[in-house]
C-alpha positions in Angstrom: 122.3 89.6 -0.9 122.9 92.4 1.5 126.4 93.9 1.4 128.0 92.2 4.3 131.2 94.2 4.8 131.4 97.7 6.1 134.5 99.8 5.6 136.7 100.0 8.6 136.7 98.0 11.8 134.5 99.3 14.6 137.0 98.8 17.4 136.4 100.7 20.6 138.8 103.3 21.8 140.5 102.4 24.9 141.7 104.8 27.6 145.4 105.4 28.0 145.7 103.1 31.0 146.5 99.5 30.2 144.1 96.8 31.2 146.5 95.2 33.6 148.0 97.5 36.2 150.9 96.2 38.2 151.8 97.5 41.6 154.1 100.2 40.3 151.3 101.5 37.9 148.5 101.9 40.4 149.2 105.6 41.0 149.5 106.3 44.7 147.4 103.3 45.8 148.9 100.7 48.1 147.9 97.1 48.6 145.7 97.0 51.7 146.9 94.9 54.6 145.5 91.5 55.3 142.1 91.4 56.8 142.0 92.1 60.5 141.8 89.2 63.0 138.4 88.2 64.4 139.2 90.0 67.6 139.4 93.3 65.9 136.4 95.4 64.8 135.9 95.6 61.1 135.5 99.2 59.9 134.1 100.6 56.7 137.7 101.5 55.8 138.8 97.9 56.3 136.0 96.7 54.0 137.0 99.2 51.4 140.6 98.0 51.5 139.6 94.4 51.4 137.4 94.9 48.3 140.2 96.8 46.6 142.7 94.2 47.5 140.6 91.5 45.7 140.5 93.6 42.5 144.2 94.4 42.8 145.3 90.8 43.1 143.2 89.7 40.1 144.5 92.6 38.0 148.1 91.9 38.9 147.5 88.3 37.8 146.4 89.5 34.4 142.9 88.1 34.9 141.0 90.8 33.1 137.5 89.3 33.2 137.8 88.6 36.9 139.3 92.0 37.7 136.7 93.7 35.6 133.9 92.1 37.7 135.7 92.9 40.9 136.2 96.5 39.8 132.4 96.8 39.2 131.7 95.2 42.6 134.0 97.6 44.4 132.2 100.6 42.8 128.8 99.2 43.6 129.8 98.7 47.3 131.9 101.8 47.6 130.7 104.4 45.1 132.6 107.1 47.1 135.4 104.9 48.3 139.1 105.7 48.4 139.7 104.0 45.1 136.5 104.9 43.4 138.0 107.7 41.2 140.6 105.4 39.9 138.3 102.5 39.2 135.7 104.7 37.6 138.3 105.3 34.9 139.7 101.8 34.9 136.4 99.9 34.5 135.2 101.5 31.2 138.7 101.0 29.9 138.6 97.3 30.8 135.1 97.0 29.4 136.3 98.3 26.1 139.1 95.7 25.9 136.8 92.9 26.8 134.3 94.0 24.2 137.0 94.0 21.6 138.0 90.5 22.6 134.4 89.4 22.3 134.0 91.1 18.9 137.1 89.4 17.5 135.9 86.1 18.9 132.4 86.6 17.5 131.0 86.0 21.0 127.6 87.5 20.7 126.5 86.9 24.2 129.5 88.7 25.8 129.2 91.5 23.3 125.6 92.1 24.2 126.2 92.0 27.9 129.2 94.4 27.8 127.5 96.6 25.2 124.4 97.0 27.3 126.5 97.9 30.3 128.2 100.6 28.4 125.0 101.8 26.8 123.4 102.1 30.3 126.0 104.7 31.0 125.9 106.4 27.5 122.9 105.3 25.4 124.3 107.2 22.4 127.7 105.5 22.3 128.1 104.5 18.6 131.4 102.8 19.3 129.3 100.1 20.9 126.0 100.4 18.9 127.6 100.1 15.5 129.8 97.0 16.1 126.8 95.3 17.8 124.5 96.1 14.9 127.1 95.0 12.3 128.2 91.8 14.1 124.6 90.5 14.8 123.4 91.3 11.3 126.4 90.0 9.4 127.3 86.9 11.4 123.8 85.9 12.6 120.6 87.4 11.1 121.9 87.6 7.5 124.3 84.7 7.7 123.8 81.5 5.8 122.3 79.6 7.6 120.5 82.3 9.5 120.7 82.5 13.2 117.8 84.5 14.7 118.7 84.0 18.3 119.5 87.7 18.7 117.3 89.1 15.9 115.5 91.4 18.3 118.7 92.8 19.6 120.1 93.2 16.1 117.0 95.2 15.1 117.2 97.4 18.2 120.9 98.2 17.8 120.4 98.9 14.1 117.5 101.3 14.6 119.3 103.1 17.3 122.4 103.5 15.2 120.5 104.8 12.2 118.7 107.3 14.3 121.9 108.7 15.8 123.8 108.8 12.5 120.9 110.6 10.9 120.9 113.1 13.7 124.6 113.9 13.1 126.2 111.7 15.8 129.4 110.0 14.8 131.6 107.3 16.4 134.9 108.4 18.0 137.9 108.1 15.7 136.8 104.9 14.0 139.6 104.0 11.6 138.6 103.8 8.0 134.9 104.4 8.9 132.7 105.8 6.1 129.3 107.2 6.9 127.6 106.6 3.5 128.6 103.0 3.3 127.6 102.4 6.9 124.2 104.0 6.5 123.6 102.2 3.2 124.1 98.8 4.8 122.0 99.7 7.8 119.2 101.0 5.6 119.2 97.8 3.6 119.0 95.8 6.8 116.0 97.8 8.0 114.4 97.5 4.6 114.7 93.7 4.8 113.2 93.8 8.3 110.2 95.8 7.1 109.7 93.5 4.2 109.5 90.5 6.5 107.1 92.5 8.7 104.8 93.0 5.6 105.4 96.7 5.6 106.4 97.3 1.9 106.0 101.1 2.1 108.5 101.3 5.0 110.8 98.8 3.3 110.8 100.8 0.1 111.6 104.0 2.0 114.7 102.4 3.5 115.8 101.0 0.2 115.4 104.4 -1.5 117.4 105.9 1.3 120.1 103.4 0.8 120.2 104.2 -2.9 120.6 107.9 -2.2 123.3 107.2 0.3 125.3 105.0 -2.1 124.2 105.1 -5.7 126.8 102.4 -6.6 125.2 99.7 -4.4 123.2 97.4 -6.7 121.4 95.6 -3.9 119.4 98.7 -3.1 118.0 98.9 -6.6 117.4 95.2 -6.8 115.3 95.4 -3.6 113.3 98.5 -4.4 112.6 97.1 -7.9 111.3 93.9 -6.3 108.7 95.9 -4.4 107.6 97.8 -7.5 107.4 94.5 -9.3 104.8 93.3 -6.8 102.9 96.5 -7.1 103.0 96.3 -10.9 101.7 92.8 -11.0 98.8 93.7 -8.6 97.9 96.8 -10.7 98.0 94.7 -13.9 95.8 92.1 -12.3 93.3 94.7 -11.2 93.3 96.2 -14.6 92.7 92.9 -16.3 89.7 92.3 -14.0 87.9 95.4 -15.5 85.5 94.3 -18.3 87.1 94.6 -21.7 84.5 96.9 -23.1 85.2 99.4 -20.3 89.0 99.2 -20.9 88.5 99.7 -24.6 85.8 102.3 -24.5 86.4 105.5 -26.6 86.1 107.4 -23.4 87.6 105.2 -20.7 85.8 104.9 -17.4 87.5 106.9 -14.6 88.4 103.7 -12.6 89.8 102.0 -15.7 91.9 105.1 -16.5 93.2 105.4 -12.9 94.1 101.7 -12.8 95.9 101.9 -16.1 97.8 104.9 -14.9 98.9 102.8 -11.8 100.0 100.0 -14.1 102.2 102.4 -16.1 103.7 104.2 -13.1 104.6 101.0 -11.3 106.1 99.6 -14.5 108.2 102.7 -15.1 109.4 102.7 -11.4 110.3 99.0 -11.8 112.2 99.7 -15.0 114.1 102.6 -13.5 115.4 100.5 -10.5 116.2 97.3 -12.3 117.9 99.1 -15.2 120.2 100.7 -12.7 120.7 97.3 -11.1 121.6 95.7 -14.4 124.0 98.5 -15.2 125.8 98.3 -11.9 126.2 94.5 -12.2 127.1 94.3 -15.9 130.8 94.1 -15.4 130.7 92.2 -12.1 127.7 90.0 -11.7 127.6 88.4 -8.2 123.9 87.6 -8.5 124.1 84.8 -11.0 120.9 83.6 -12.5 119.0 86.3 -10.6 120.4 88.9 -12.9 119.5 87.0 -16.0 115.9 86.6 -14.8 115.7 90.4 -14.0 117.0 91.2 -17.5 114.3 89.1 -19.1 111.7 90.9 -17.1 113.2 94.3 -18.0 113.3 93.4 -21.7 109.6 92.3 -21.7 108.4 95.3 -19.7 110.5 97.8 -21.6 109.0 96.5 -24.9 105.5 97.1 -23.4 106.3 100.6 -22.3 108.4 101.5 -25.3 107.1 99.5 -28.3 108.8 101.8 -30.8 112.3 101.2 -29.3 112.1 97.8 -27.5 115.9 97.3 -27.4 116.9 100.7 -26.3 117.3 99.5 -22.7 120.4 97.6 -23.8 122.3 100.8 -24.2 121.1 101.9 -20.7 122.5 98.9 -18.9 126.0 99.1 -20.4 128.7 99.6 -17.7 
């Protein structure tokens, strides 16, 4: 099973302003006067004040979702209005707070909406991309039972996160955040996606990246070994299909020799990955019967590849 917990909580940084700004905290802004009577001509300045007043009242009432929407509405209507500079700072701050609330409540829909709004402004913002990828993969796509409602979004956020992390981009002051553990998990997720898409070469590449990123994570070796097992079985089947006289000839036919080489190489690759898996899980087996089945396969295959020392693998898997 994919490691489901990343180190540290990806909680967005919030600007220094609080989400609820009461009258004395709204800098030099004043509450606009009531709308003009129908006998007076409405000016652009009146409309500006009225829109701001709606936001102000919702914010003063501690209604963050409503004030957030009203703040966005004001900026859409008055991008250069009297209060635009202030609200251009307040809106991202409020978005971050609402995103954190949605993250803690495991509200995928709100997280995606708010995250996409933030990413429309800064497509490389890992403080949104990483928690989106983590939440959707852990709590939906790889949960039990699985929920594939947002599988496409999960894949997109995961791929974008990996690309940015590999390029050197980092989240801003994520408490307890560890790059290698994060990349290991995301590589494993992408490996699983590629396996489901019937792309074993791409899947293997991600699992090998995960193993290099964190050599203590047993799942990476379990998964890459599984791919090599499929390759070994196919190579063995292909070799057995060659007529026996060709396989046993004093001078092996080129295609028989090449196929046997493929059998040996895939067997050795399988042994390498699954011996590492067995070693890492010897003291703490969270895989149950799966580990026992793998050890049986390793024992049989190791005997085939090392007939003179068939039990030597036991020393290799000691913790």
